[in-house]
Residue, then its C-alpha position, 0 to 999 in steps of 0.5 A: x023822217x024828213x020830207x024834205x025833198x032831195x034836189x038842188x034847191x035842198x042840197x044848196x041850202x044844206x050846204x050853206x048849213x054845214x059849210x062852217x064844219x066842213x072842208x071844201x076839198x080841192x081837185x087836182x086836174x091830171x092827164x089820162x096819159x100820166x096813168x098810161x090811158x088816153x090823152x084826156x082831161x081827168x079832174x080828181x075830187x080829193x074827198x079823202x081830205x074831208x074832216x074824218x078822212x072821207x066824204x061822210x062828215x057832210x051827212x053826219x054834220x047835216x044830221x046833227x045840225x038839223x035834227x034834236x039830239x037826246x040826252x042819249x046822244x046819237x047812234x050809228x051803224x057803219x062798215x067804218x067811215x060813217x061811224x068815224x064821221x059821226x064820232x067826229x061831228x058828234x065831238x065837234x058839236x058836243x054830242x054822245x055817240x055809240x058807233x056799232x061796227x061789223x068785224x071787217x071794219x078796219x083797224x085804223x077806222x076802229x082806232x079813229x072812232x074811239x080817238x073822236x071820243x065815241x063809244x065803240x062796238x064791234x058786233x057780227x060779221x057784216x054791216x047789216x049785223x052792225x045796223x041790227x044791233x045799233x037799231x036794238x040800242x036806239x030802241x032801248x036808249x032813245x038815242x038818235x038813229x043816223x043811218x049811213x046812206x038811207x035818210x034824207x039828211x044823209x043824201x042832202x049832205x053827200x050831194x053838197x059834194x056834187x055842188x062843190x065839183x060844179x063850182x070848182x069844175x063847171x065844164x065836167x062831162x062825166x063823173x065817176x062815183x064809188x057806190x056802197x049803200x048809195x048815199x054818195x051817188x044819190x046825192x051827187x045824182x040828185x044834185x046834177x040831175x041829168x046835166x052831166x053823165x053819172x056812172x056808179x062803181x062797184x067791186x064785183x064782190x059787192x054788186x048792191x046797185x047792179x042787182x037793184x037796177x036788174x031787179x027793178x028794186x033794192x034787193x040783197x046782194x053779196x057783201x065781200x071783197x078788200x073794199x068790204x068796210x066802205x062798199x059792201x052793205x047788204x043792199x042799196x038804200x030805198x031813198x037813192x034807188x029812184x033817183x039812180x033809176x032817173x039820173x045814174x046812166x050806168x053801173x060798172x063792176x070792178x075787180x079787187x085787183x083793179x081796185x089795188x092797181x088803182x090805189x097803186x097808181x094814185x100813189x105813183x102818179x099823184x102821191x095820193x093814198x086812198x083806201x080801197x073804196x076810195x079808189x074804186x071809181x078810179x079803178x073803172x077808168x084804170x081798168x078800162x071798164x069805162x072808156x072815154x070819148x076823145x076830148x071827154x072831161x071825166x071827173x073822179x071822186x076819190x071819196x075815202x082815205x082811212x087806210x093803214x097802207x102808210x106807216x111812216x114809223x116802220x120807215x123811220x130811219x131807214x135808207x131811202x125811206x121816202x121812196x118806200x110805197x105804201x103797202x096796199x096789199x096789207x091794208x085792206x078789209x078782210x073778205x067776208 
């Protein structure tokens, strides 16, 4: 395992390395009143526009650009987005990739993994099942393991989201970040290192960081809900946990209904389509689980957009097709 420290200097160096391979995703400023909230400054970071449809491409490219890839290629386990990102990076850099996903992985994410040319293996019901299968394959084949959230390279890559956000909007007071295994919030919190308030947001059905903080160390937690293919590992990572204890100011839980309402609001107001996990951070604000102070400048990471909520073919030729909203209720991960 790499001994590189997960800090501002290492994240900045990582950014210089991966910058030719990733998109500098845009930010969008909006007023809370646009969403029926108090009139405060909201700043959305559209990481769903990243290569592969999520922030995960940053960590994937970091691995492949800093580690030696054997002839057997790379292997990853994923609820979906990490697998898409590894497949994307592997194709770009001419590497072989095998991706293991559980049955809960959405059809959209499976299709994208195959579309990038990776070998796809669907196995088990949970991410933990896919991880075990991927580890067994790595032991047999010699393939390089790329963990979704609990390796140094993963956290350094995801931390570059924070670097970009600060460059684009240095006046931020608070940042809301969705939590699954914790690679994103761990990397981002390491970048900001207490200079702004960092709030984690988890689905009620997958409270991995909440349970870890309550116990004082990572523990197993439930893994279900509509964001189960992106925010429902068995537990948070060992590497991110000490970062979270130092630099994450709190963790909020949101319901599946709140996540779906956030998806719908983002479409209605910004014409942005996210997957459930991508809307989780905003769900905390929209449902008033997080209540900003007057004048507070709140950042929100929209971290993924790999969803089948939009089907343009089904709308083709229909009267008023452009006004037909995405069907978020039909495009969510099945609860475990």
